[in-house]
mmCIF file of the C-alpha atoms, coordinates in Angstrom:
data_MODEL
# 
_entry.id   MODEL 
# 
loop_
_atom_site.group_PDB 
_atom_site.id 
_atom_site.type_symbol 
_atom_site.label_atom_id 
_atom_site.label_alt_id 
_atom_site.label_comp_id 
_atom_site.label_asym_id 
_atom_site.label_entity_id 
_atom_site.label_seq_id 
_atom_site.pdbx_PDB_ins_code 
_atom_site.Cartn_x 
_atom_site.Cartn_y 
_atom_site.Cartn_z 
_atom_site.occupancy 
_atom_site.B_iso_or_equiv 
_atom_site.pdbx_formal_charge 
_atom_site.auth_seq_id 
_atom_site.auth_comp_id 
_atom_site.auth_asym_id 
_atom_site.auth_atom_id 
_atom_site.pdbx_PDB_model_num 
ATOM 1   C CA . MET A 1 1   ? 161.723 103.254 124.716 1.00 0.00 ? 1   MET A CA 1 
ATOM 2   C CA . ILE A 1 2   ? 158.658 104.245 126.751 1.00 0.00 ? 2   ILE A CA 1 
ATOM 3   C CA . THR A 1 3   ? 155.664 101.968 126.297 1.00 0.00 ? 3   THR A CA 1 
ATOM 4   C CA . LEU A 1 4   ? 152.267 103.667 126.342 1.00 0.00 ? 4   LEU A CA 1 
ATOM 5   C CA . PHE A 1 5   ? 148.801 102.154 126.273 1.00 0.00 ? 5   PHE A CA 1 
ATOM 6   C CA . GLY A 1 6   ? 145.525 103.589 124.997 1.00 0.00 ? 6   GLY A CA 1 
ATOM 7   C CA . PHE A 1 7   ? 141.873 102.600 125.218 1.00 0.00 ? 7   PHE A CA 1 
ATOM 8   C CA . THR A 1 8   ? 138.409 102.704 123.782 1.00 0.00 ? 8   THR A CA 1 
ATOM 9   C CA . ASN A 1 9   ? 135.481 103.199 126.128 1.00 0.00 ? 9   ASN A CA 1 
ATOM 10  C CA . ASN A 1 10  ? 132.136 101.404 126.203 1.00 0.00 ? 10  ASN A CA 1 
ATOM 11  C CA . SER A 1 11  ? 128.637 102.116 127.498 1.00 0.00 ? 11  SER A CA 1 
ATOM 12  C CA . ASP A 1 12  ? 129.158 101.043 131.127 1.00 0.00 ? 12  ASP A CA 1 
ATOM 13  C CA . ASN A 1 13  ? 132.377 103.066 131.608 1.00 0.00 ? 13  ASN A CA 1 
ATOM 14  C CA . ARG A 1 14  ? 134.516 99.935  131.634 1.00 0.00 ? 14  ARG A CA 1 
ATOM 15  C CA . LEU A 1 15  ? 137.285 98.924  129.262 1.00 0.00 ? 15  LEU A CA 1 
ATOM 16  C CA . ASN A 1 16  ? 137.203 95.235  128.344 1.00 0.00 ? 16  ASN A CA 1 
ATOM 17  C CA . GLU A 1 17  ? 139.477 95.277  125.309 1.00 0.00 ? 17  GLU A CA 1 
ATOM 18  C CA . PRO A 1 18  ? 143.277 95.104  125.129 1.00 0.00 ? 18  PRO A CA 1 
ATOM 19  C CA . PRO A 1 19  ? 144.703 98.641  124.950 1.00 0.00 ? 19  PRO A CA 1 
ATOM 20  C CA . SER A 1 20  ? 146.613 100.121 122.043 1.00 0.00 ? 20  SER A CA 1 
ATOM 21  C CA . LYS A 1 21  ? 149.886 101.995 122.623 1.00 0.00 ? 21  LYS A CA 1 
ATOM 22  C CA . LYS A 1 22  ? 148.906 105.477 123.641 1.00 0.00 ? 22  LYS A CA 1 
ATOM 23  C CA . ASP A 1 23  ? 147.753 106.491 127.113 1.00 0.00 ? 23  ASP A CA 1 
ATOM 24  C CA . PHE A 1 24  ? 149.310 104.376 129.920 1.00 0.00 ? 24  PHE A CA 1 
ATOM 25  C CA . VAL A 1 25  ? 152.962 103.981 130.877 1.00 0.00 ? 25  VAL A CA 1 
ATOM 26  C CA . TYR A 1 26  ? 154.983 101.398 132.821 1.00 0.00 ? 26  TYR A CA 1 
ATOM 27  C CA . LEU A 1 27  ? 156.456 103.311 135.740 1.00 0.00 ? 27  LEU A CA 1 
ATOM 28  C CA . LYS A 1 28  ? 159.823 101.576 135.767 1.00 0.00 ? 28  LYS A CA 1 
ATOM 29  C CA . GLU A 1 29  ? 160.469 102.701 132.212 1.00 0.00 ? 29  GLU A CA 1 
ATOM 30  C CA . ILE A 1 30  ? 160.601 106.346 133.292 1.00 0.00 ? 30  ILE A CA 1 
ATOM 31  C CA . MET A 1 31  ? 162.007 105.937 136.847 1.00 0.00 ? 31  MET A CA 1 
ATOM 32  C CA . THR A 1 32  ? 165.246 103.969 136.999 1.00 0.00 ? 32  THR A CA 1 
ATOM 33  C CA . ASN A 1 33  ? 165.469 103.771 140.807 1.00 0.00 ? 33  ASN A CA 1 
ATOM 34  C CA . LEU A 1 34  ? 161.799 103.014 141.368 1.00 0.00 ? 34  LEU A CA 1 
ATOM 35  C CA . ARG A 1 35  ? 161.138 99.872  143.407 1.00 0.00 ? 35  ARG A CA 1 
ATOM 36  C CA . SER A 1 36  ? 157.942 97.846  143.516 1.00 0.00 ? 36  SER A CA 1 
ATOM 37  C CA . ASP A 1 37  ? 156.284 95.103  145.534 1.00 0.00 ? 37  ASP A CA 1 
ATOM 38  C CA . ILE A 1 38  ? 153.088 94.320  143.649 1.00 0.00 ? 38  ILE A CA 1 
ATOM 39  C CA . ARG A 1 39  ? 151.221 92.488  146.399 1.00 0.00 ? 39  ARG A CA 1 
ATOM 40  C CA . TYR A 1 40  ? 148.177 91.541  144.328 1.00 0.00 ? 40  TYR A CA 1 
ATOM 41  C CA . TYR A 1 41  ? 150.278 89.540  141.890 1.00 0.00 ? 41  TYR A CA 1 
ATOM 42  C CA . GLY A 1 42  ? 151.190 87.118  144.694 1.00 0.00 ? 42  GLY A CA 1 
ATOM 43  C CA . SER A 1 43  ? 149.640 85.882  147.918 1.00 0.00 ? 43  SER A CA 1 
ATOM 44  C CA . ASN A 1 44  ? 150.972 88.442  150.421 1.00 0.00 ? 44  ASN A CA 1 
ATOM 45  C CA . ASN A 1 45  ? 147.731 90.398  150.521 1.00 0.00 ? 45  ASN A CA 1 
ATOM 46  C CA . PHE A 1 46  ? 144.504 90.543  152.510 1.00 0.00 ? 46  PHE A CA 1 
ATOM 47  C CA . ILE A 1 47  ? 142.892 87.789  150.425 1.00 0.00 ? 47  ILE A CA 1 
ATOM 48  C CA . GLY A 1 48  ? 145.918 85.502  150.551 1.00 0.00 ? 48  GLY A CA 1 
ATOM 49  C CA . GLN A 1 49  ? 146.068 84.585  146.872 1.00 0.00 ? 49  GLN A CA 1 
ATOM 50  C CA . PRO A 1 50  ? 146.879 86.176  143.488 1.00 0.00 ? 50  PRO A CA 1 
ATOM 51  C CA . ILE A 1 51  ? 144.193 88.629  142.428 1.00 0.00 ? 51  ILE A CA 1 
ATOM 52  C CA . ASP A 1 52  ? 142.293 88.458  139.135 1.00 0.00 ? 52  ASP A CA 1 
ATOM 53  C CA . GLY A 1 53  ? 143.812 90.651  136.437 1.00 0.00 ? 53  GLY A CA 1 
ATOM 54  C CA . TYR A 1 54  ? 147.377 90.738  137.785 1.00 0.00 ? 54  TYR A CA 1 
ATOM 55  C CA . ASN A 1 55  ? 149.174 88.623  135.199 1.00 0.00 ? 55  ASN A CA 1 
ATOM 56  C CA . ALA A 1 56  ? 152.581 90.190  135.885 1.00 0.00 ? 56  ALA A CA 1 
ATOM 57  C CA . PRO A 1 57  ? 154.213 92.067  138.796 1.00 0.00 ? 57  PRO A CA 1 
ATOM 58  C CA . LYS A 1 58  ? 154.182 95.366  136.933 1.00 0.00 ? 58  LYS A CA 1 
ATOM 59  C CA . CYS A 1 59  ? 152.916 98.843  137.731 1.00 0.00 ? 59  CYS A CA 1 
ATOM 60  C CA . LEU A 1 60  ? 151.453 101.258 135.222 1.00 0.00 ? 60  LEU A CA 1 
ATOM 61  C CA . LEU A 1 61  ? 149.479 104.489 135.370 1.00 0.00 ? 61  LEU A CA 1 
ATOM 62  C CA . SER A 1 62  ? 147.968 107.027 133.038 1.00 0.00 ? 62  SER A CA 1 
ATOM 63  C CA . LYS A 1 63  ? 150.775 109.026 131.483 1.00 0.00 ? 63  LYS A CA 1 
ATOM 64  C CA . GLU A 1 64  ? 149.630 112.150 133.361 1.00 0.00 ? 64  GLU A CA 1 
ATOM 65  C CA . ALA A 1 65  ? 149.854 110.414 136.732 1.00 0.00 ? 65  ALA A CA 1 
ATOM 66  C CA . ALA A 1 66  ? 153.078 108.640 135.809 1.00 0.00 ? 66  ALA A CA 1 
ATOM 67  C CA . TYR A 1 67  ? 154.947 111.827 134.934 1.00 0.00 ? 67  TYR A CA 1 
ATOM 68  C CA . ALA A 1 68  ? 153.591 113.618 138.014 1.00 0.00 ? 68  ALA A CA 1 
ATOM 69  C CA . LEU A 1 69  ? 154.872 110.719 140.113 1.00 0.00 ? 69  LEU A CA 1 
ATOM 70  C CA . LYS A 1 70  ? 158.261 110.966 138.425 1.00 0.00 ? 70  LYS A CA 1 
ATOM 71  C CA . LYS A 1 71  ? 158.575 114.498 139.791 1.00 0.00 ? 71  LYS A CA 1 
ATOM 72  C CA . VAL A 1 72  ? 158.042 113.118 143.310 1.00 0.00 ? 72  VAL A CA 1 
ATOM 73  C CA . GLN A 1 73  ? 160.670 110.444 142.724 1.00 0.00 ? 73  GLN A CA 1 
ATOM 74  C CA . ASP A 1 74  ? 163.141 112.994 141.343 1.00 0.00 ? 74  ASP A CA 1 
ATOM 75  C CA . GLU A 1 75  ? 162.740 115.206 144.423 1.00 0.00 ? 75  GLU A CA 1 
ATOM 76  C CA . LEU A 1 76  ? 163.139 112.334 146.868 1.00 0.00 ? 76  LEU A CA 1 
ATOM 77  C CA . GLU A 1 77  ? 166.283 111.109 145.103 1.00 0.00 ? 77  GLU A CA 1 
ATOM 78  C CA . LYS A 1 78  ? 167.947 114.451 145.834 1.00 0.00 ? 78  LYS A CA 1 
ATOM 79  C CA . ILE A 1 79  ? 167.733 113.674 149.573 1.00 0.00 ? 79  ILE A CA 1 
ATOM 80  C CA . GLY A 1 80  ? 168.665 110.008 149.300 1.00 0.00 ? 80  GLY A CA 1 
ATOM 81  C CA . PHE A 1 81  ? 165.222 108.449 149.130 1.00 0.00 ? 81  PHE A CA 1 
ATOM 82  C CA . GLY A 1 82  ? 162.912 106.945 146.542 1.00 0.00 ? 82  GLY A CA 1 
ATOM 83  C CA . LEU A 1 83  ? 159.473 105.439 146.076 1.00 0.00 ? 83  LEU A CA 1 
ATOM 84  C CA . LEU A 1 84  ? 158.286 101.858 146.373 1.00 0.00 ? 84  LEU A CA 1 
ATOM 85  C CA . ILE A 1 85  ? 155.027 101.022 144.606 1.00 0.00 ? 85  ILE A CA 1 
ATOM 86  C CA . TYR A 1 86  ? 152.594 98.513  146.088 1.00 0.00 ? 86  TYR A CA 1 
ATOM 87  C CA . ASP A 1 87  ? 149.827 99.027  143.541 1.00 0.00 ? 87  ASP A CA 1 
ATOM 88  C CA . ALA A 1 88  ? 149.042 101.367 140.663 1.00 0.00 ? 88  ALA A CA 1 
ATOM 89  C CA . TYR A 1 89  ? 146.489 100.730 137.904 1.00 0.00 ? 89  TYR A CA 1 
ATOM 90  C CA . ARG A 1 90  ? 144.079 98.006  139.072 1.00 0.00 ? 90  ARG A CA 1 
ATOM 91  C CA . PRO A 1 91  ? 141.702 96.230  136.675 1.00 0.00 ? 91  PRO A CA 1 
ATOM 92  C CA . GLN A 1 92  ? 138.008 96.303  137.587 1.00 0.00 ? 92  GLN A CA 1 
ATOM 93  C CA . ARG A 1 93  ? 138.075 92.496  137.602 1.00 0.00 ? 93  ARG A CA 1 
ATOM 94  C CA . ALA A 1 94  ? 140.469 92.707  140.564 1.00 0.00 ? 94  ALA A CA 1 
ATOM 95  C CA . VAL A 1 95  ? 137.993 94.922  142.426 1.00 0.00 ? 95  VAL A CA 1 
ATOM 96  C CA . ASP A 1 96  ? 135.269 92.380  141.617 1.00 0.00 ? 96  ASP A CA 1 
ATOM 97  C CA . HIS A 1 97  ? 137.532 89.716  143.164 1.00 0.00 ? 97  HIS A CA 1 
ATOM 98  C CA . PHE A 1 98  ? 137.783 91.834  146.331 1.00 0.00 ? 98  PHE A CA 1 
ATOM 99  C CA . ILE A 1 99  ? 134.003 92.125  146.472 1.00 0.00 ? 99  ILE A CA 1 
ATOM 100 C CA . ARG A 1 100 ? 133.425 88.374  146.143 1.00 0.00 ? 100 ARG A CA 1 
ATOM 101 C CA . TRP A 1 101 ? 135.936 87.758  148.904 1.00 0.00 ? 101 TRP A CA 1 
ATOM 102 C CA . ALA A 1 102 ? 134.431 90.392  151.190 1.00 0.00 ? 102 ALA A CA 1 
ATOM 103 C CA . LYS A 1 103 ? 130.976 88.829  150.895 1.00 0.00 ? 103 LYS A CA 1 
ATOM 104 C CA . ASP A 1 104 ? 132.301 85.459  152.088 1.00 0.00 ? 104 ASP A CA 1 
ATOM 105 C CA . GLU A 1 105 ? 132.453 86.108  155.832 1.00 0.00 ? 105 GLU A CA 1 
ATOM 106 C CA . SER A 1 106 ? 133.778 82.607  156.484 1.00 0.00 ? 106 SER A CA 1 
ATOM 107 C CA . ASP A 1 107 ? 137.102 83.339  154.740 1.00 0.00 ? 107 ASP A CA 1 
ATOM 108 C CA . THR A 1 108 ? 139.215 85.097  157.367 1.00 0.00 ? 108 THR A CA 1 
ATOM 109 C CA . ALA A 1 109 ? 142.567 83.430  156.694 1.00 0.00 ? 109 ALA A CA 1 
ATOM 110 C CA . MET A 1 110 ? 144.438 86.752  156.522 1.00 0.00 ? 110 MET A CA 1 
ATOM 111 C CA . LYS A 1 111 ? 142.575 88.561  159.315 1.00 0.00 ? 111 LYS A CA 1 
ATOM 112 C CA . LEU A 1 112 ? 145.414 88.545  161.847 1.00 0.00 ? 112 LEU A CA 1 
ATOM 113 C CA . GLN A 1 113 ? 147.805 90.238  159.425 1.00 0.00 ? 113 GLN A CA 1 
ATOM 114 C CA . PHE A 1 114 ? 145.562 92.680  157.597 1.00 0.00 ? 114 PHE A CA 1 
ATOM 115 C CA . TYR A 1 115 ? 142.412 93.458  159.643 1.00 0.00 ? 115 TYR A CA 1 
ATOM 116 C CA . PRO A 1 116 ? 142.933 92.180  163.217 1.00 0.00 ? 116 PRO A CA 1 
ATOM 117 C CA . ASN A 1 117 ? 140.698 94.787  164.853 1.00 0.00 ? 117 ASN A CA 1 
ATOM 118 C CA . ILE A 1 118 ? 137.870 94.975  162.318 1.00 0.00 ? 118 ILE A CA 1 
ATOM 119 C CA . ASP A 1 119 ? 135.104 92.495  161.537 1.00 0.00 ? 119 ASP A CA 1 
ATOM 120 C CA . LYS A 1 120 ? 135.240 91.449  157.919 1.00 0.00 ? 120 LYS A CA 1 
ATOM 121 C CA . LYS A 1 121 ? 131.587 92.363  157.466 1.00 0.00 ? 121 LYS A CA 1 
ATOM 122 C CA . ASP A 1 122 ? 132.464 95.991  158.275 1.00 0.00 ? 122 ASP A CA 1 
ATOM 123 C CA . LEU A 1 123 ? 135.164 96.466  155.626 1.00 0.00 ? 123 LEU A CA 1 
ATOM 124 C CA . PHE A 1 124 ? 132.654 98.045  153.213 1.00 0.00 ? 124 PHE A CA 1 
ATOM 125 C CA . SER A 1 125 ? 130.997 100.377 155.719 1.00 0.00 ? 125 SER A CA 1 
ATOM 126 C CA . LYS A 1 126 ? 134.342 101.578 157.075 1.00 0.00 ? 126 LYS A CA 1 
ATOM 127 C CA . GLY A 1 127 ? 135.559 102.520 153.595 1.00 0.00 ? 127 GLY A CA 1 
ATOM 128 C CA . TYR A 1 128 ? 138.345 99.981  153.105 1.00 0.00 ? 128 TYR A CA 1 
ATOM 129 C CA . ILE A 1 129 ? 136.680 98.135  150.197 1.00 0.00 ? 129 ILE A CA 1 
ATOM 130 C CA . SER A 1 130 ? 134.199 99.465  147.642 1.00 0.00 ? 130 SER A CA 1 
ATOM 131 C CA . ALA A 1 131 ? 132.558 98.332  144.420 1.00 0.00 ? 131 ALA A CA 1 
ATOM 132 C CA . ARG A 1 132 ? 134.575 100.848 142.398 1.00 0.00 ? 132 ARG A CA 1 
ATOM 133 C CA . SER A 1 133 ? 138.177 101.884 142.967 1.00 0.00 ? 133 SER A CA 1 
ATOM 134 C CA . GLY A 1 134 ? 140.089 104.955 141.863 1.00 0.00 ? 134 GLY A CA 1 
ATOM 135 C CA . HIS A 1 135 ? 142.896 102.579 140.948 1.00 0.00 ? 135 HIS A CA 1 
ATOM 136 C CA . SER A 1 136 ? 140.784 101.323 138.041 1.00 0.00 ? 136 SER A CA 1 
ATOM 137 C CA . ARG A 1 137 ? 140.662 104.820 136.573 1.00 0.00 ? 137 ARG A CA 1 
ATOM 138 C CA . GLY A 1 138 ? 144.405 104.620 136.098 1.00 0.00 ? 138 GLY A CA 1 
ATOM 139 C CA . SER A 1 139 ? 145.634 107.570 138.180 1.00 0.00 ? 139 SER A CA 1 
ATOM 140 C CA . THR A 1 140 ? 145.697 106.226 141.741 1.00 0.00 ? 140 THR A CA 1 
ATOM 141 C CA . VAL A 1 141 ? 148.765 104.712 143.367 1.00 0.00 ? 141 VAL A CA 1 
ATOM 142 C CA . ASP A 1 142 ? 149.667 102.976 146.659 1.00 0.00 ? 142 ASP A CA 1 
ATOM 143 C CA . LEU A 1 143 ? 153.239 103.637 147.709 1.00 0.00 ? 143 LEU A CA 1 
ATOM 144 C CA . THR A 1 144 ? 155.805 104.325 150.411 1.00 0.00 ? 144 THR A CA 1 
ATOM 145 C CA . ILE A 1 145 ? 159.346 105.677 150.772 1.00 0.00 ? 145 ILE A CA 1 
ATOM 146 C CA . VAL A 1 146 ? 162.606 103.712 150.800 1.00 0.00 ? 146 VAL A CA 1 
ATOM 147 C CA . SER A 1 147 ? 166.224 104.611 151.480 1.00 0.00 ? 147 SER A CA 1 
ATOM 148 C CA . LEU A 1 148 ? 168.282 104.442 148.298 1.00 0.00 ? 148 LEU A CA 1 
ATOM 149 C CA . LYS A 1 149 ? 171.418 103.727 150.324 1.00 0.00 ? 149 LYS A CA 1 
ATOM 150 C CA . THR A 1 150 ? 170.180 100.932 152.609 1.00 0.00 ? 150 THR A CA 1 
ATOM 151 C CA . ARG A 1 151 ? 167.135 99.902  150.520 1.00 0.00 ? 151 ARG A CA 1 
ATOM 152 C CA . HIS A 1 152 ? 165.136 99.748  153.745 1.00 0.00 ? 152 HIS A CA 1 
ATOM 153 C CA . ILE A 1 153 ? 161.460 100.671 153.703 1.00 0.00 ? 153 ILE A CA 1 
ATOM 154 C CA . LEU A 1 154 ? 160.812 103.589 156.054 1.00 0.00 ? 154 LEU A CA 1 
ATOM 155 C CA . ASN A 1 155 ? 158.622 102.914 159.090 1.00 0.00 ? 155 ASN A CA 1 
ATOM 156 C CA . MET A 1 156 ? 155.300 104.691 158.563 1.00 0.00 ? 156 MET A CA 1 
ATOM 157 C CA . GLY A 1 157 ? 153.671 103.341 161.713 1.00 0.00 ? 157 GLY A CA 1 
ATOM 158 C CA . SER A 1 158 ? 151.551 100.658 160.067 1.00 0.00 ? 158 SER A CA 1 
ATOM 159 C CA . ALA A 1 159 ? 151.944 98.131  157.302 1.00 0.00 ? 159 ALA A CA 1 
ATOM 160 C CA . TYR A 1 160 ? 150.569 98.560  153.798 1.00 0.00 ? 160 TYR A CA 1 
ATOM 161 C CA . ASP A 1 161 ? 146.927 97.453  153.471 1.00 0.00 ? 161 ASP A CA 1 
ATOM 162 C CA . LEU A 1 162 ? 146.453 97.226  157.218 1.00 0.00 ? 162 LEU A CA 1 
ATOM 163 C CA . PHE A 1 163 ? 142.742 97.936  157.568 1.00 0.00 ? 163 PHE A CA 1 
ATOM 164 C CA . ASP A 1 164 ? 142.838 99.752  160.877 1.00 0.00 ? 164 ASP A CA 1 
ATOM 165 C CA . GLU A 1 165 ? 142.530 103.216 162.382 1.00 0.00 ? 165 GLU A CA 1 
ATOM 166 C CA . VAL A 1 166 ? 146.311 103.356 162.846 1.00 0.00 ? 166 VAL A CA 1 
ATOM 167 C CA . SER A 1 167 ? 146.669 103.535 159.045 1.00 0.00 ? 167 SER A CA 1 
ATOM 168 C CA . GLY A 1 168 ? 144.866 106.878 158.946 1.00 0.00 ? 168 GLY A CA 1 
ATOM 169 C CA . ILE A 1 169 ? 147.183 109.711 157.982 1.00 0.00 ? 169 ILE A CA 1 
ATOM 170 C CA . GLU A 1 170 ? 146.381 111.771 161.093 1.00 0.00 ? 170 GLU A CA 1 
ATOM 171 C CA . ASN A 1 171 ? 146.317 108.872 163.568 1.00 0.00 ? 171 ASN A CA 1 
ATOM 172 C CA . LYS A 1 172 ? 147.568 109.998 167.000 1.00 0.00 ? 172 LYS A CA 1 
ATOM 173 C CA . SER A 1 173 ? 148.998 106.689 168.218 1.00 0.00 ? 173 SER A CA 1 
ATOM 174 C CA . ILE A 1 174 ? 152.082 106.619 165.984 1.00 0.00 ? 174 ILE A CA 1 
ATOM 175 C CA . THR A 1 175 ? 155.446 108.114 166.939 1.00 0.00 ? 175 THR A CA 1 
ATOM 176 C CA . SER A 1 176 ? 156.507 111.622 165.999 1.00 0.00 ? 176 SER A CA 1 
ATOM 177 C CA . ASN A 1 177 ? 159.078 110.217 163.560 1.00 0.00 ? 177 ASN A CA 1 
ATOM 178 C CA . GLN A 1 178 ? 156.453 108.029 161.863 1.00 0.00 ? 178 GLN A CA 1 
ATOM 179 C CA . LYS A 1 179 ? 154.162 111.045 161.634 1.00 0.00 ? 179 LYS A CA 1 
ATOM 180 C CA . SER A 1 180 ? 156.970 113.085 160.048 1.00 0.00 ? 180 SER A CA 1 
ATOM 181 C CA . LEU A 1 181 ? 157.584 110.400 157.440 1.00 0.00 ? 181 LEU A CA 1 
ATOM 182 C CA . ARG A 1 182 ? 153.892 110.248 156.550 1.00 0.00 ? 182 ARG A CA 1 
ATOM 183 C CA . MET A 1 183 ? 153.910 114.020 156.153 1.00 0.00 ? 183 MET A CA 1 
ATOM 184 C CA . LEU A 1 184 ? 157.043 113.845 153.999 1.00 0.00 ? 184 LEU A CA 1 
ATOM 185 C CA . LEU A 1 185 ? 155.238 111.518 151.605 1.00 0.00 ? 185 LEU A CA 1 
ATOM 186 C CA . LYS A 1 186 ? 151.953 113.420 151.730 1.00 0.00 ? 186 LYS A CA 1 
ATOM 187 C CA . ARG A 1 187 ? 153.478 116.830 151.108 1.00 0.00 ? 187 ARG A CA 1 
ATOM 188 C CA . ARG A 1 188 ? 155.660 115.674 148.230 1.00 0.00 ? 188 ARG A CA 1 
ATOM 189 C CA . MET A 1 189 ? 152.694 113.962 146.587 1.00 0.00 ? 189 MET A CA 1 
ATOM 190 C CA . GLU A 1 190 ? 150.420 116.962 147.066 1.00 0.00 ? 190 GLU A CA 1 
ATOM 191 C CA . LYS A 1 191 ? 153.066 119.290 145.690 1.00 0.00 ? 191 LYS A CA 1 
ATOM 192 C CA . HIS A 1 192 ? 152.917 117.423 142.397 1.00 0.00 ? 192 HIS A CA 1 
ATOM 193 C CA . GLY A 1 193 ? 149.163 117.223 142.039 1.00 0.00 ? 193 GLY A CA 1 
ATOM 194 C CA . PHE A 1 194 ? 148.041 114.210 144.076 1.00 0.00 ? 194 PHE A CA 1 
ATOM 195 C CA . ILE A 1 195 ? 145.414 114.096 146.806 1.00 0.00 ? 195 ILE A CA 1 
ATOM 196 C CA . SER A 1 196 ? 145.516 111.731 149.760 1.00 0.00 ? 196 SER A CA 1 
ATOM 197 C CA . TYR A 1 197 ? 142.968 109.373 151.307 1.00 0.00 ? 197 TYR A CA 1 
ATOM 198 C CA . GLU A 1 198 ? 142.614 110.060 155.025 1.00 0.00 ? 198 GLU A CA 1 
ATOM 199 C CA . LYS A 1 199 ? 142.179 106.401 156.036 1.00 0.00 ? 199 LYS A CA 1 
ATOM 200 C CA . GLU A 1 200 ? 145.244 105.080 154.190 1.00 0.00 ? 200 GLU A CA 1 
ATOM 201 C CA . TRP A 1 201 ? 148.585 106.916 154.395 1.00 0.00 ? 201 TRP A CA 1 
ATOM 202 C CA . TRP A 1 202 ? 149.827 105.078 151.257 1.00 0.00 ? 202 TRP A CA 1 
ATOM 203 C CA . HIS A 1 203 ? 146.929 105.961 148.904 1.00 0.00 ? 203 HIS A CA 1 
ATOM 204 C CA . PHE A 1 204 ? 147.027 108.926 146.476 1.00 0.00 ? 204 PHE A CA 1 
ATOM 205 C CA . THR A 1 205 ? 145.039 109.988 143.411 1.00 0.00 ? 205 THR A CA 1 
ATOM 206 C CA . LEU A 1 206 ? 146.015 112.560 140.807 1.00 0.00 ? 206 LEU A CA 1 
ATOM 207 C CA . LYS A 1 207 ? 143.703 115.523 141.395 1.00 0.00 ? 207 LYS A CA 1 
ATOM 208 C CA . ASP A 1 208 ? 143.256 116.267 137.697 1.00 0.00 ? 208 ASP A CA 1 
ATOM 209 C CA . GLU A 1 209 ? 143.023 112.642 136.630 1.00 0.00 ? 209 GLU A CA 1 
ATOM 210 C CA . PRO A 1 210 ? 142.432 112.272 132.886 1.00 0.00 ? 210 PRO A CA 1 
ATOM 211 C CA . TYR A 1 211 ? 139.730 109.557 133.084 1.00 0.00 ? 211 TYR A CA 1 
ATOM 212 C CA . PRO A 1 212 ? 137.563 110.411 136.129 1.00 0.00 ? 212 PRO A CA 1 
ATOM 213 C CA . ASP A 1 213 ? 134.547 108.474 134.850 1.00 0.00 ? 213 ASP A CA 1 
ATOM 214 C CA . THR A 1 214 ? 136.186 105.439 133.228 1.00 0.00 ? 214 THR A CA 1 
ATOM 215 C CA . TYR A 1 215 ? 136.912 102.187 135.080 1.00 0.00 ? 215 TYR A CA 1 
ATOM 216 C CA . PHE A 1 216 ? 139.384 100.174 133.026 1.00 0.00 ? 216 PHE A CA 1 
ATOM 217 C CA . ASP A 1 217 ? 139.464 96.382  133.007 1.00 0.00 ? 217 ASP A CA 1 
ATOM 218 C CA . PHE A 1 218 ? 142.429 95.371  130.848 1.00 0.00 ? 218 PHE A CA 1 
ATOM 219 C CA . PRO A 1 219 ? 144.816 93.046  132.756 1.00 0.00 ? 219 PRO A CA 1 
ATOM 220 C CA . VAL A 1 220 ? 148.225 94.021  134.106 1.00 0.00 ? 220 VAL A CA 1 
ATOM 221 C CA . GLU A 1 221 ? 150.730 92.133  131.978 1.00 0.00 ? 221 GLU A CA 1 
# 
């Protein structure tokens, strides 16, 4: 049985109420071979602690984005690959957590792993963190490709959430094979209606997203 979630909007374009069953879907309920590594549920992320609003390691999207993503997964499975999801719908309260962290310039515990070449104070100006995220609109996803046979994550030339120029889709310093893998992901996603973010090879938003002006805040659970 596929579980869907719906919403009611309020005056500041943010949902603060628990959803009813209508408009969002858990990805693993429609994609059997889908893998996930929801980093913001745990501490393996650029803040180094669980993020507000992630009450379970689950990934959900608007039903439009979810079924578009299923088409990508179905195509990749035909050539022995599949998707791994790092993040999907993200509550606005999680974005607020990012903002509080970014304003505390003394907290650099995860700098070496996630932003070794960028000053924390520049994360906003360089476009890695913002006050509003497409993830909170329910149709943006962070993901990569895995081998279904070996279960290994393919080498894209930089780690997920590495805030660095090397994470840009068109970065010239990566190998030709890494570039080809980025293009494999990008082209499959674009074919099924997603658009990429030039600074992050893993980040895609459904072009015709159903809620372009609504920033949801119900928790992931």
